[in-house]
C-alpha positions in Angstrom: 9.6 -16.1 -0.8 7.4 -14.6 -3.7 6.9 -11.2 -2.2 10.6 -10.8 -1.5 11.5 -11.5 -5.2 8.9 -9.1 -6.5 8.9 -6.3 -4.0 12.5 -5.8 -2.5 12.7 -4.1 1.0 14.6 -1.1 1.8 15.0 2.2 0.4 14.0 2.9 -3.2 14.9 5.7 -5.6 12.3 5.7 -8.3 12.2 9.5 -8.9 14.2 12.7 -8.1 12.3 14.1 -5.3 10.5 11.5 -3.1 12.3 9.7 -0.5 10.7 6.1 -0.4 11.2 3.3 1.9 9.5 -0.2 1.9 9.3 -2.9 4.7 7.7 -6.1 3.4 7.5 -8.9 6.0 5.7 -11.9 4.8 4.3 -14.2 7.5 4.7 -17.4 5.3 6.8 -18.6 2.4 4.0 -17.4 -0.1 2.1 -14.2 0.3 -0.6 -12.2 -1.6 0.6 -9.0 -0.1 2.7 -6.6 -2.3 3.6 -3.1 -3.4 4.8 -1.4 -6.6 6.9 1.7 -7.3 7.5 3.0 -10.8 8.9 6.5 -12.1 7.7 7.9 -15.3 7.5 11.3 -17.0 7.9 13.5 -14.0 5.5 11.4 -11.7 6.3 8.5 -9.4 3.6 5.7 -9.6 2.9 3.4 -6.6 0.3 0.7 -5.6 -0.2 -1.3 -2.4 -2.4 -4.3 -2.6 -3.6 -7.4 -0.7 -5.1 -10.4 -2.4 -7.8 -12.3 -0.2 -6.7 -15.7 1.1 -3.3 -17.3 1.8 -0.7 -19.2 0.2 0.5 -19.9 -3.4 -2.8 -19.1 -4.9 -2.9 -15.6 -3.6 0.9 -15.3 -4.4 0.1 -16.1 -8.0 -2.7 -13.5 -8.2 -0.4 -10.9 -6.8 2.3 -11.7 -9.3 -0.3 -11.3 -12.1 -1.2 -7.8 -10.5 2.3 -6.8 -10.6 2.8 -7.7 -14.2 -0.5 -5.5 -14.9 0.8 -2.6 -12.8 3.8 -2.2 -15.3 1.3 -0.7 -17.8 -0.5 1.7 -15.7 1.3 5.1 -16.5 -0.9 5.9 -19.5 -4.0 6.2 -17.1 -4.9 8.4 -14.2 -5.3 6.3 -10.9 -9.1 5.4 -11.2 -8.6 4.3 -15.0 -5.6 2.2 -13.9 -7.8 0.5 -11.1 -10.5 -0.1 -13.7 -8.0 -1.7 -16.2 -6.8 -3.9 -13.4 -10.2 -5.0 -12.4 -11.3 -5.8 -15.8 -8.2 -8.0 -16.3 -8.8 -9.8 -12.9 -12.7 -10.2 -13.1 -12.7 -13.3 -15.6 -9.6 -14.8 -13.8 -10.6 -14.8 -10.2 -13.0 -17.3 -8.6 -16.1 -16.0 -7.0 -14.5 -15.8 -3.3 -11.3 -14.2 -4.4 -10.7 -10.5 -4.8 -8.0 -7.8 -3.9 -7.9 -4.5 -2.1 -5.7 -2.0 -3.7 -4.4 1.5 -3.7 -3.1 2.9 -6.8 -1.6 6.6 -7.0 0.9 8.8 -8.5 3.0 11.7 -7.0 4.2 14.5 -9.4 7.4 16.4 -9.0 5.3 19.5 -8.1 3.6 17.6 -5.1 0.2 16.9 -6.8 -1.0 13.6 -5.3 -3.7 11.4 -7.0 -5.0 8.2 -5.3 -7.7 5.7 -6.1 -8.4 3.3 -3.1 -10.2 -0.1 -3.7 -11.4 -1.1 -0.3 -7.7 -0.9 1.3 -6.7 0.4 4.8 -6.9 4.1 4.3 -3.5 5.5 3.3 -2.3 8.4 5.8 -0.8 11.6 5.1 1.5 13.2 7.7 1.7 17.0 7.4 4.7 18.8 8.7 2.4 20.5 11.3 1.6 17.2 12.8 -1.8 16.8 11.4 -2.9 13.4 9.9 -5.3 12.9 7.1 -6.7 9.6 5.7 -7.7 8.6 2.3 -10.8 6.4 2.5 -12.1 4.1 -0.2 -13.0 5.7 -3.4 -14.8 2.5 -4.8 -15.2 -1.2 -4.0 -12.5 -4.1 -3.9 -11.1 -5.2 -7.2 -12.0 -8.3 -9.0 -15.8 -9.1 -8.0 -18.3 -6.8 -9.3 -18.4 -6.3 -13.1 -19.7 -2.7 -13.0 -17.4 -1.3 -10.5 -16.2 2.3 -10.7 -13.5 4.2 -8.8 -12.9 8.0 -8.4 -9.6 9.6 -8.1 -9.0 11.5 -4.9 -6.7 14.6 -5.5 -4.5 16.5 -2.9 -0.9 17.4 -2.6 2.2 16.9 -0.7 4.2 19.7 0.6 7.8 19.6 1.3 8.5 17.1 4.0 4.9 15.8 4.0 4.6 12.1 4.1 2.3 9.4 2.7 2.0 6.1 4.3 0.6 3.0 2.9 0.2 -0.2 5.1 -1.4 -3.6 5.0 -4.1 -4.8 7.5 -1.3 -6.9 8.9 -0.4 -3.6 10.7 -3.7 -2.7 12.0 -4.9 -6.2 12.9 -1.3 -7.0 14.6 -2.6 -8.4 18.1 -1.0 -8.0 21.4 -0.7 -11.2 23.8 -4.1 -10.0 25.2 -5.8 -10.1 21.7 -6.0 -6.3 21.2 -5.5 -5.0 17.6 -2.7 -2.5 17.0 -5.3 -0.3 15.2 -5.2 3.2 13.6 -4.6 5.1 16.8 -1.3 3.3 17.6 -0.3 3.6 13.9 -0.9 7.4 14.0 1.1 7.8 17.2 4.1 5.9 15.8 4.4 8.3 12.6 7.2 10.5 13.6 8.8 13.0 11.7 12.2 12.1 9.9 13.2 10.2 6.8 11.2 7.6 5.1 13.2 4.9 6.7 13.1 6.5 10.2 9.3 6.5 10.0 8.9 2.8 8.8 11.4 1.7 11.3 9.2 3.6 14.1 6.0 2.0 13.1 7.7 -1.4 12.8 9.1 -1.1 16.2 5.7 -0.1 17.8 4.0 -3.0 16.2 6.7 -5.4 17.6 6.4 -3.9 21.0 2.5 -4.4 20.9 2.6 -8.1 19.8 5.8 -9.1 21.7 7.4 -10.0 18.2 4.9 -12.5 17.2 3.4 -12.3 13.7 0.6 -14.1 12.2 -0.2 -12.0 9.2 1.8 -10.4 6.4 3.0 -6.7 7.3 3.9 -4.3 4.6 4.7 -0.7 4.9 5.4 1.9 2.2 6.5 5.3 3.3 6.8 8.1 0.8 8.2 11.4 1.9 8.5 14.4 -0.4 
């Protein structure tokens, strides 16, 4: 499975401070779903993306994205997104694009994120409040003049950032009801990154009866 080779599941230790856990569950042998975590110079870079379409073609595009993300640390998130977009535009057919979140978390808690049409990352504060980070620009790989802005905030001690695929939101019950943002927010417990990820996965499985028709990816970053 291409995703499992590029993006290993389980707890990751990319930097001194953040507690990071990833759950990638592809629905098929090949997937355009993926994530990236990389520490550099007192910051932890991360990305979560989804290539439109299914099968080997989407998986190949995600592999190319992974390679490009290895070089992002000299940019801010919006600059990294533009670099990725410029790379992909001449390579993708007209009906192919990617949604993407690129961000970095500094050791002091400063958080910067660019969101290219991806499901909104959620921040879970220690007081129970949940904040979402909406798109800061269009999807990647289509419009030649696209621009993104960088959203800036901070994570306090024990605050948590949750990145997820549309396979979480669109996971359907036997009656055809989507899991949705409300159920996702209700499943975001306090605890380690692994406990939070496992809580979301358990809630999705209860909702669907264990049936999965789309890739499901979670990346949980707890400071």
